Kinemage of the C-alpha trace (Angstrom):
@kinemage 1
@onewidth
@group {chain A} dominant
@subgroup {mainchain}
@vectorlist {calphas} color= white
{ca met a 1} P 7.575 12.026 5.934
{ca thr a 2} L 5.880 15.301 5.157
{ca asp a 3} L 8.760 17.793 4.901
{ca asp a 4} L 9.992 19.598 1.828
{ca arg a 5} L 11.954 17.036 -0.209
{ca ser a 6} L 14.059 19.661 -1.925
{ca leu a 7} L 15.314 20.894 1.450
{ca glu a 8} L 16.078 17.343 2.549
{ca arg a 9} L 17.945 16.604 -0.667
{ca ala a 10} L 19.996 19.768 -0.417
{ca ala a 11} L 20.888 19.096 3.203
{ca arg a 12} L 21.860 15.496 2.556
{ca ser a 13} L 23.876 16.503 -0.474
{ca phe a 14} L 25.802 18.985 1.692
{ca ile a 15} L 26.536 16.712 4.621
{ca glu a 16} L 27.384 13.623 2.572
{ca ala a 17} L 29.663 15.328 0.043
{ca gly a 18} L 33.442 15.058 -0.150
{ca pro a 19} L 35.543 13.623 2.707
{ca thr a 20} L 32.544 13.568 5.062
{ca glu a 21} L 30.672 10.987 3.011
{ca ala a 22} L 29.136 8.426 5.338
{ca pro a 23} L 28.616 4.727 4.693
{ca glu a 24} L 25.160 3.990 3.308
{ca arg a 25} L 23.991 1.936 6.277
{ca ala a 26} L 25.513 4.263 8.877
{ca val a 27} L 23.512 7.224 7.545
{ca glu a 28} L 20.378 5.137 7.380
{ca ala a 29} L 20.776 3.878 10.927
{ca ala a 30} L 21.402 7.386 12.252
{ca leu a 31} L 18.346 8.821 10.489
{ca leu a 32} L 16.238 5.939 11.715
{ca arg a 33} L 17.302 6.396 15.338
{ca ile a 34} L 16.487 10.108 15.179
{ca glu a 35} L 13.194 9.978 13.346
{ca ser a 36} L 11.525 6.762 14.419
{ca thr a 37} L 9.676 5.017 17.202
{ca pro a 38} L 7.983 1.688 16.482
{ca gln a 39} L 4.201 1.579 16.796
{ca glu a 40} L 1.740 -1.178 17.502
{ca arg a 41} L -0.062 -2.638 14.514
{ca asp a 42} L -2.912 -4.902 13.630
{ca leu a 43} L -2.582 -8.056 11.549
{ca arg a 44} L -1.836 -7.405 7.842
{ca ile a 45} L -0.844 -3.776 8.544
{ca pro a 46} L 2.913 -3.346 7.967
{ca trp a 47} L 5.066 -1.927 10.695
{ca arg a 48} L 6.232 1.567 9.859
{ca phe a 49} L 7.876 4.533 11.475
{ca pro a 50} L 5.976 7.762 12.182
{ca pro a 51} L 6.969 10.803 10.118
{ca met a 52} L 9.036 13.712 11.366
{ca thr a 53} L 7.916 17.286 11.198
{ca leu a 54} L 9.866 19.689 9.005
{ca pro a 55} L 11.663 21.437 11.943
{ca ala a 56} L 12.585 18.094 13.427
{ca arg a 57} L 13.946 16.832 10.113
{ca ile a 58} L 16.007 19.984 9.614
{ca ala a 59} L 17.416 19.674 13.121
{ca ala a 60} L 18.141 15.985 12.586
{ca val a 61} L 20.002 16.616 9.357
{ca ala a 62} L 21.984 19.423 10.964
{ca ile a 63} L 22.954 17.215 13.920
{ca leu a 64} L 23.897 14.356 11.638
{ca gly a 65} L 25.977 16.686 9.493
{ca ala a 66} L 27.865 17.961 12.542
{ca leu a 67} L 28.542 14.412 13.713
{ca leu a 68} L 29.781 13.324 10.294
{ca leu a 69} L 31.949 16.424 9.915
{ca gly a 70} L 33.427 15.886 13.363
{ca gly a 71} L 34.135 12.272 12.511
{ca ala a 72} L 35.856 13.292 9.285
{ca leu a 73} L 38.063 15.802 11.108
{ca ser a 74} L 38.987 13.173 13.675
{ca leu a 75} L 39.747 10.676 10.950
{ca phe a 76} L 42.122 13.055 9.204
{ca gly a 77} L 43.624 14.451 12.390
{ca gly a 78} L 41.838 17.811 12.196
{ca ile a 79} L 42.750 20.650 9.902
{ca gly a 80} L 46.438 20.367 9.126
{ca gly a 81} L 46.896 17.443 11.554
{ca ser a 82} L 48.217 13.953 11.031
{ca pro a 83} L 45.743 11.337 9.882
{ca val a 84} L 44.408 8.904 12.447
{ca val a 85} L 43.237 5.477 11.321
{ca ala a 86} L 39.903 4.498 12.832
{ca pro a 87} L 39.188 0.831 13.567
{ca ala a 88} L 36.729 -0.902 11.245
{ca val a 89} L 33.394 -1.957 12.716
{ca asn a 90} L 31.528 -4.925 11.248
{ca pro a 91} L 27.981 -5.995 12.115
{ca thr a 92} L 27.783 -9.016 14.404
{ca ala a 93} L 25.237 -11.788 14.510
{ca thr a 94} L 22.844 -12.107 17.421
{ca ala a 95} L 22.032 -15.791 17.050
{ca pro a 96} L 22.843 -18.160 19.950
{ca pro a 97} L 26.113 -20.147 19.697
{ca ser a 98} L 24.299 -23.370 18.768
{ca leu a 99} L 22.778 -21.707 15.681
{ca lys a 100} L 25.170 -18.843 15.146
{ca ala a 101} L 24.977 -16.860 11.928
{ca thr a 102} L 28.193 -15.758 10.301
{ca ala a 103} L 28.349 -12.035 9.568
{ca lys a 104} L 29.675 -11.205 6.113
{ca pro a 105} L 32.038 -8.241 5.646
{ca gln a 106} L 30.407 -5.257 3.994
{ca ser a 107} L 32.104 -3.549 1.058
{ca ser a 108} L 31.798 0.122 0.196
{ca pro a 109} L 28.326 0.874 -1.253
{ca leu a 110} L 29.436 2.099 -4.671
{ca ala a 111} L 27.120 0.095 -6.916
{ca asp a 112} L 24.710 2.113 -9.064
{ca tyr a 113} L 21.339 0.386 -9.366
{ca thr a 114} L 19.273 3.194 -10.903
{ca gly a 115} L 19.455 1.569 -14.360
{ca leu a 116} L 17.620 -1.606 -13.387
{ca pro a 117} L 15.171 -2.712 -16.113
{ca gly a 118} L 11.517 -3.464 -15.506
{ca trp a 119} L 9.003 -2.309 -12.931
{ca ile a 120} L 9.348 -2.323 -9.176
{ca val a 121} L 5.929 -3.511 -7.948
{ca phe a 122} L 5.252 -2.543 -4.348
{ca thr a 123} L 2.490 -2.482 -1.756
{ca his a 124} L 1.720 0.971 -0.371
{ca gly a 125} L -0.710 2.188 2.257
{ca gly a 126} L -1.904 5.516 3.586
{ca gln a 127} L -1.775 8.597 1.401
{ca ala a 128} L -0.851 7.874 -2.201
{ca pro a 129} L 2.882 8.166 -3.032
{ca asp a 130} L 2.134 10.403 -6.022
{ca gly a 131} L 0.575 13.051 -3.739
{ca ser a 132} L -2.916 12.648 -5.195
{ca thr a 133} L -4.670 11.903 -1.876
{ca pro a 134} L -6.519 14.920 -0.417
{ca ala a 135} L -5.209 16.270 2.881
{ca gly a 136} L -6.513 14.304 5.835
{ca ala a 137} L -7.680 11.392 3.685
{ca asp a 138} L -6.318 7.850 3.392
{ca ser a 139} L -6.157 6.054 0.057
{ca gly a 140} L -5.956 2.620 1.671
{ca arg a 141} L -3.710 -0.213 0.501
{ca gly a 142} L -2.819 -0.654 -3.143
{ca leu a 143} L -0.175 -1.857 -5.590
{ca trp a 144} L 2.070 0.718 -7.215
{ca leu a 145} L 4.651 0.535 -9.981
{ca ile a 146} L 7.770 2.614 -10.498
{ca his a 147} L 11.027 2.317 -12.435
{ca ala a 148} L 14.353 2.272 -10.612
{ca asp a 149} L 15.186 5.707 -12.020
{ca gly a 150} L 12.053 7.121 -10.360
{ca ser a 151} L 9.958 7.403 -13.520
{ca gly a 152} L 6.513 6.026 -14.314
{ca leu a 153} L 5.008 6.009 -10.806
{ca his a 154} L 1.356 4.875 -10.962
{ca glu a 155} L -1.160 2.670 -9.185
{ca leu a 156} L -1.992 -0.698 -10.697
{ca ala a 157} L -5.729 -1.246 -11.378
{ca pro a 158} L -6.992 1.108 -8.665
{ca gly a 159} L -10.316 0.355 -7.023
{ca ile a 160} L -10.539 -3.376 -7.802
{ca pro a 161} L -11.063 -4.989 -5.378
{ca ala a 162} L -12.545 -2.179 -3.320
{ca ser a 163} L -10.772 -3.158 -0.091
{ca gly a 164} L -7.309 -2.828 -1.652
{ca lys a 165} L -4.409 -5.085 -2.617
{ca val a 166} L -1.637 -6.821 -0.657
{ca asp a 167} L 0.799 -9.754 -0.839
{ca gln a 168} L 1.687 -9.461 -4.513
{ca asp a 169} L 3.800 -11.751 -6.686
{ca ile a 170} L 4.921 -11.338 -10.306
{ca ser a 171} L 4.591 -14.132 -12.867
{ca pro a 172} L 7.882 -15.628 -14.139
{ca asp a 173} L 7.422 -14.044 -17.567
{ca gly a 174} L 6.758 -10.638 -15.994
{ca ser a 175} L 3.350 -10.241 -17.604
{ca his a 176} L 0.992 -10.583 -14.623
{ca val a 177} L 0.714 -9.791 -10.929
{ca ala a 178} L -1.173 -11.990 -8.462
{ca phe a 179} L -2.317 -10.459 -5.182
{ca gly a 180} L -4.664 -10.799 -2.239
{ca ser a 181} L -7.442 -8.470 -1.152
{ca val a 182} L -7.041 -6.517 2.073
{ca asp a 183} L -10.422 -7.192 3.617
{ca val a 184} L -13.542 -9.329 3.255
{ca pro a 185} L -14.034 -10.964 0.861
{ca val a 186} L -10.404 -12.163 1.234
{ca gln a 187} L -9.579 -13.707 -2.157
{ca ile a 188} L -6.720 -13.842 -4.654
{ca trp a 189} L -6.715 -12.007 -7.961
{ca gln a 190} L -4.554 -11.568 -11.067
{ca val a 191} L -4.019 -8.542 -13.295
{ca gly a 192} L -1.797 -7.692 -16.244
{ca ile a 193} L 1.273 -5.768 -15.141
{ca glu a 194} L 0.489 -3.134 -17.777
{ca gly a 195} L -3.027 -2.686 -16.368
{ca gly a 196} L -6.566 -3.762 -17.171
{ca asp a 197} L -9.275 -5.254 -14.978
{ca pro a 198} L -8.181 -7.829 -12.378
{ca glu a 199} L -9.690 -11.326 -12.579
{ca leu a 200} L -10.656 -13.406 -9.563
{ca leu a 201} L -8.522 -16.560 -9.445
{ca thr a 202} L -10.068 -18.688 -6.698
{ca thr a 203} L -13.749 -18.608 -7.535
{ca asp a 204} L -14.523 -21.542 -5.216
{ca cys a 205} L -13.745 -19.464 -2.097
{ca ser a 206} L -16.282 -17.012 -0.621
{ca gly a 207} L -13.635 -14.895 1.102
{ca gln a 208} L -15.645 -14.938 4.340
{ca pro a 209} L -13.723 -15.627 7.594
{ca ser a 210} L -16.145 -18.312 8.772
{ca glu a 211} L -16.037 -20.162 5.432
{ca cys a 212} L -12.948 -19.654 3.282
{ca met a 213} L -10.283 -16.983 2.775
{ca asp a 214} L -7.415 -17.053 0.238
{ca asp a 215} L -4.256 -14.950 0.329
{ca tyr a 216} L -0.435 -14.917 -0.140
{ca pro a 217} L -0.353 -16.110 -3.796
{ca ala a 218} L 2.979 -17.130 -5.361
{ca tyr a 219} L 3.569 -18.314 -8.940
{ca ser a 220} L 5.410 -21.548 -9.647
{ca ser a 221} L 8.656 -21.223 -11.582
{ca asp a 222} L 6.990 -22.416 -14.794
{ca gly a 223} L 4.016 -20.086 -14.284
{ca ser a 224} L 1.417 -22.857 -14.476
{ca arg a 225} L 0.389 -22.932 -10.809
{ca val a 226} L -0.081 -20.634 -7.849
{ca val a 227} L 0.490 -21.685 -4.256
{ca phe a 228} L -1.441 -19.746 -1.641
{ca val a 229} L -2.822 -19.919 1.903
{ca arg a 230} L -6.441 -21.019 2.352
{ca ser a 231} L -7.837 -20.285 5.799
{ca thr a 232} L -10.834 -19.778 8.049
{ca glu a 233} L -11.074 -18.174 11.470
{ca ala a 234} L -9.900 -21.448 13.015
{ca ser a 235} L -7.477 -23.048 10.532
{ca ser a 236} L -5.103 -22.501 7.620
{ca val a 237} L -3.479 -24.732 5.008
{ca leu a 238} L -1.344 -24.378 1.885
{ca ala a 239} L -3.176 -24.948 -1.388
{ca ile a 240} L -2.160 -25.084 -5.061
{ca leu a 241} L -4.240 -23.653 -7.923
{ca asp a 242} L -3.747 -25.030 -11.431
{ca leu a 243} L -4.176 -21.954 -13.638
{ca ser a 244} L -5.263 -23.992 -16.664
{ca ser a 245} L -7.932 -26.163 -15.088
{ca gly a 246} L -8.840 -24.033 -12.071
{ca glu a 247} L -8.443 -27.087 -9.821
{ca val a 248} L -7.404 -26.396 -6.221
{ca thr a 249} L -5.469 -28.998 -4.206
{ca thr a 250} L -4.772 -28.519 -0.510
{ca ile a 251} L -1.484 -29.731 1.011
{ca glu a 252} L -3.049 -31.352 4.063
{ca pro a 253} L 0.141 -32.009 6.087
{ca thr a 254} L 0.589 -28.235 6.350
{ca arg a 255} L -2.833 -27.653 7.906
{ca gln a 256} L -2.908 -25.771 11.203
{ca thr a 257} L -6.083 -26.133 13.251
{ca ser a 258} L -5.331 -23.471 15.845
{ca ser a 259} L -6.900 -20.025 15.649
{ca thr a 260} L -3.630 -18.540 16.978
{ca ile a 261} L -1.361 -19.992 14.263
{ca arg a 262} L -1.662 -19.035 10.613
{ca leu a 263} L 0.449 -19.768 7.547
{ca ala a 264} L 2.065 -17.054 5.428
{ca glu a 265} L 4.397 -16.221 2.537
{ca pro a 266} L 4.728 -19.499 0.577
{ca ser a 267} L 7.287 -19.632 -2.233
{ca trp a 268} L 8.390 -22.314 -4.717
{ca ser a 269} L 11.784 -23.895 -5.247
{ca pro a 270} L 13.181 -23.280 -8.763
{ca asp a 271} L 12.316 -26.846 -9.844
{ca asp a 272} L 8.764 -26.500 -8.397
{ca gln a 273} L 9.308 -29.613 -6.272
{ca gln a 274} L 9.314 -27.866 -2.882
{ca ile a 275} L 7.544 -24.989 -1.150
{ca val a 276} L 9.013 -22.888 1.640
{ca tyr a 277} L 6.690 -20.926 3.913
{ca asn a 278} L 6.384 -19.679 7.476
{ca asp a 279} L 3.810 -19.794 10.208
{ca val a 280} L 2.985 -16.884 12.513
{ca gln a 281} L 1.972 -17.456 16.126
{ca tyr a 282} L -0.363 -15.014 17.829
{ca asp a 283} L -0.819 -14.536 21.583
{ca asp a 284} L -4.380 -13.604 22.524
{ca ala a 285} L -3.401 -12.369 25.973
{ca leu a 286} L -0.655 -10.096 24.635
{ca asp a 287} L -2.705 -9.207 21.539
{ca lys a 288} L 0.269 -9.480 19.214
{ca asn a 289} L 2.342 -11.894 17.133
{ca val a 290} L 4.997 -13.584 19.253
{ca asp a 291} L 6.812 -16.081 17.026
{ca ala a 292} L 7.304 -17.300 13.457
{ca ser a 293} L 9.044 -20.362 12.007
{ca ile a 294} L 10.134 -21.473 8.523
{ca phe a 295} L 9.015 -24.794 7.030
{ca ile a 296} L 9.716 -26.677 3.808
{ca val a 297} L 7.340 -29.212 2.270
{ca asn a 298} L 7.363 -31.129 -1.004
{ca ala a 299} L 4.668 -30.014 -3.438
{ca asp a 300} L 3.014 -33.439 -3.099
{ca gly a 301} L 2.723 -32.982 0.678
{ca thr a 302} L 5.572 -35.245 1.744
{ca gly a 303} L 8.724 -34.294 3.609
{ca leu a 304} L 7.303 -31.510 5.800
{ca his a 305} L 9.917 -30.215 8.238
{ca glu a 306} L 10.837 -27.076 10.135
{ca leu a 307} L 14.003 -25.247 9.158
{ca ala a 308} L 16.032 -24.506 12.306
{ca val a 309} L 18.030 -21.407 11.403
{ca leu a 310} L 17.922 -19.063 14.433
{ca glu a 311} L 17.008 -19.860 18.019
{ca asp a 312} L 14.579 -17.727 20.004
{ca thr a 313} L 14.028 -15.391 17.046
{ca pro a 314} L 10.979 -15.164 14.747
{ca val a 315} L 11.934 -15.919 11.135
{ca gly a 316} L 10.080 -15.810 7.820
{ca asp a 317} L 9.852 -14.289 4.335
{ca ala a 318} L 11.944 -17.157 2.965
{ca glu a 319} L 12.642 -17.565 -0.746
{ca phe a 320} L 14.821 -19.940 -2.772
{ca ser a 321} L 17.626 -18.610 -4.950
{ca ser a 322} L 17.284 -19.225 -8.695
{ca asp a 323} L 19.743 -22.137 -8.540
{ca gly a 324} L 18.159 -23.603 -5.402
{ca thr a 325} L 21.378 -23.555 -3.376
{ca arg a 326} L 20.435 -20.815 -0.889
{ca leu a 327} L 17.428 -19.423 0.932
{ca val a 328} L 17.100 -15.760 1.771
{ca phe a 329} L 14.986 -14.968 4.840
{ca ser a 330} L 14.568 -12.362 7.550
{ca ser a 331} L 14.341 -12.252 11.299
{ca cys a 332} L 11.261 -10.573 12.788
{ca pro a 333} L 9.493 -10.398 9.389
{ca ile a 334} L 8.313 -6.808 9.034
{ca his a 335} L 5.004 -7.931 7.550
{ca asp a 336} L 4.024 -9.395 10.911
{ca phe a 337} L 6.168 -7.900 13.674
{ca asn a 338} L 6.442 -4.423 15.120
{ca asp a 339} L 10.107 -4.768 15.941
{ca pro a 340} L 13.309 -3.303 14.450
{ca cys a 341} L 15.117 -6.631 15.022
{ca ala a 342} L 14.382 -7.408 11.354
{ca ala a 343} L 17.543 -8.348 9.451
{ca val a 344} L 18.359 -10.263 6.266
{ca tyr a 345} L 20.060 -13.685 6.260
{ca thr a 346} L 20.777 -16.525 3.869
{ca ala a 347} L 21.205 -20.242 4.571
{ca arg a 348} L 21.446 -23.520 2.744
{ca pro a 349} L 18.069 -25.201 2.193
{ca asp a 350} L 18.939 -27.685 4.954
{ca gly a 351} L 19.271 -24.807 7.437
{ca thr a 352} L 23.067 -24.856 7.723
{ca asp a 353} L 25.613 -22.135 6.904
{ca val a 354} L 23.439 -19.258 8.152
{ca gln a 355} L 24.893 -15.936 7.015
{ca leu a 356} L 23.909 -12.525 8.409
{ca leu a 357} L 23.953 -10.024 5.513
{ca thr a 358} L 22.698 -6.792 7.084
{ca pro a 359} L 23.104 -5.044 10.436
{ca thr a 360} L 20.579 -5.994 13.096
{ca asn a 361} L 18.260 -3.694 15.062
{ca val a 362} L 17.949 -1.248 12.165
{ca gly a 363} L 14.932 -2.570 10.280
{ca tyr a 364} L 16.245 -4.287 7.139
{ca gly a 365} L 13.783 -6.894 5.879
{ca ala a 366} L 11.307 -8.102 3.242
{ca pro a 367} L 14.041 -9.742 1.128
{ca ser a 368} L 13.599 -11.316 -2.300
{ca trp a 369} L 15.931 -12.462 -5.058
{ca thr a 370} L 16.076 -10.415 -8.227
{ca pro a 371} L 14.857 -12.371 -11.280
{ca asp a 372} L 18.418 -12.862 -12.578
{ca gly a 373} L 19.538 -14.268 -9.216
{ca leu a 374} L 22.450 -11.838 -9.030
{ca his a 375} L 21.143 -9.666 -6.194
{ca ile a 376} L 18.939 -9.632 -3.141
{ca met a 377} L 16.357 -6.870 -2.974
{ca tyr a 378} L 15.235 -5.721 0.472
{ca trp a 379} L 13.626 -2.886 2.403
{ca gly a 380} L 15.437 -0.898 4.977
{ca pro a 381} L 14.409 1.239 6.513
{ca val a 382} L 13.496 4.217 4.308
{ca thr a 383} L 13.778 2.791 0.784
{ca trp a 384} L 14.620 -0.338 -1.222
{ca his a 385} L 18.131 -1.692 -1.592
{ca leu a 386} L 20.089 -4.283 -3.524
{ca met a 387} L 23.125 -6.267 -2.462
{ca asp a 388} L 25.121 -9.203 -3.795
{ca pro a 389} L 24.126 -12.665 -2.517
{ca asp a 390} L 27.003 -12.626 -0.017
{ca gly a 391} L 25.955 -9.234 1.381
{ca ser a 392} L 28.590 -7.191 -0.449
{ca asn a 393} L 27.913 -4.033 -2.472
{ca pro a 394} L 24.813 -2.938 -0.547
{ca asn a 395} L 23.240 0.273 -1.774
{ca ala a 396} L 19.897 1.983 -2.045
{ca ile a 397} L 18.448 1.486 -5.518
{ca asn a 398} L 17.608 5.184 -5.768
{ca arg a 399} L 17.239 6.838 -2.371
{ca met a 400} L 16.162 10.257 -3.582
{ca asp a 401} L 13.452 9.141 -6.019
{ca leu a 402} L 12.275 5.984 -4.236
{ca ser a 403} L 11.791 7.414 -0.736
{ca phe a 404} L 8.226 8.632 -0.438
{ca asp a 405} L 6.962 11.544 1.645
{ca val a 406} L 3.708 9.921 2.751
{ca gly a 407} L 2.228 6.546 3.599
{ca tyr a 408} L 4.041 3.300 4.151
{ca gly a 409} L 5.045 0.367 2.000
{ca tyr a 410} L 7.596 -2.351 2.426
{ca tyr a 411} L 7.137 -5.360 0.198
{ca ala a 412} L 8.429 -4.949 -3.354
{ca tyr a 413} L 9.406 -7.229 -6.222
{ca leu a 414} L 11.357 -6.574 -9.404
{ca gln a 415} L 9.675 -7.489 -12.675
{ca pro a 416} L 11.365 -10.238 -14.723
{ca thr a 417} L 12.369 -8.870 -18.111
{ca pro a 418} L 13.614 -10.608 -21.308
């Protein structure tokens, strides 16, 4: 988005004030429908929506304001009229009857999340979010940090590695960030969250597609190990790095030997006994990703099984809750699919009791649990949000200061703090 932010803020403040205030997700959905058209993407490049021009944004805001004002007048019976009660509309699940997700009622988005402690660590591509990229240039992919109140925006360890950073995870004590490199050599690194020079973690991997590539690192709950995906052009497998000894152990039952199926997004259970991850299936003829499934495996390689949560829908980005009783996941994971069918769900670790927490066909995705386990953090579709584990109290963390004018970036994690 390249328009004047002050104009946008003033317009939104006007149209959302007083009795015409719109529900958080209704405004977001309306803006998204006006300003966006999905675009094709290559692997590892997040799906995003193209920016609007300034005249288009002004017109969009004006139209939205008129619609909201008209709705408010109808709701209250017009000026001087009798009030008319409008029926409530709740989001509905799109899963087939055999694996139907239950939609949770949404409460009014009144929660204030701008006082969250710690850093928000996010991947960002394109022109830098601080406006430092020269016109017409592209700063590539990097990791950025910002506080929930909008302060402290800066890039983490810029320039190392040269190809950029993706797929980050924060250590349980909040002191370090592990990440993968964007391009060859594809390897995993670690850097202090307060800065410094990154260190290469998997020194036994060349990062070359024909030999060995490492990505998608995730810290164990005790911080002693990192699970990641080790792959070549023709195969991929989960592997575990012991941070003390440097020893790497592959989890052979997870190995895929097809060049059209790759593993992604592993994450530990809170007791470090299990790992949840997803595969992504690519169709050469269609030249795009066509499916994704969630799996759980024990850390010793036993007990591998697929988690049947939604039929005929790609699923991924799964993560255990801090007490291990729920998994959060998304349909059409936005890291791998150019499709607004992304939505956020939870389920029991056995795949039962699937709950739909956000509206579908809007673009909510990339969910993760906050370190305290009290909220789910997610993207959608113009900034980051928090909601309670049952989907109640959804609200943007800080829409005005955490919605950037340029570039694109979806995956974010909240730093654990004492």
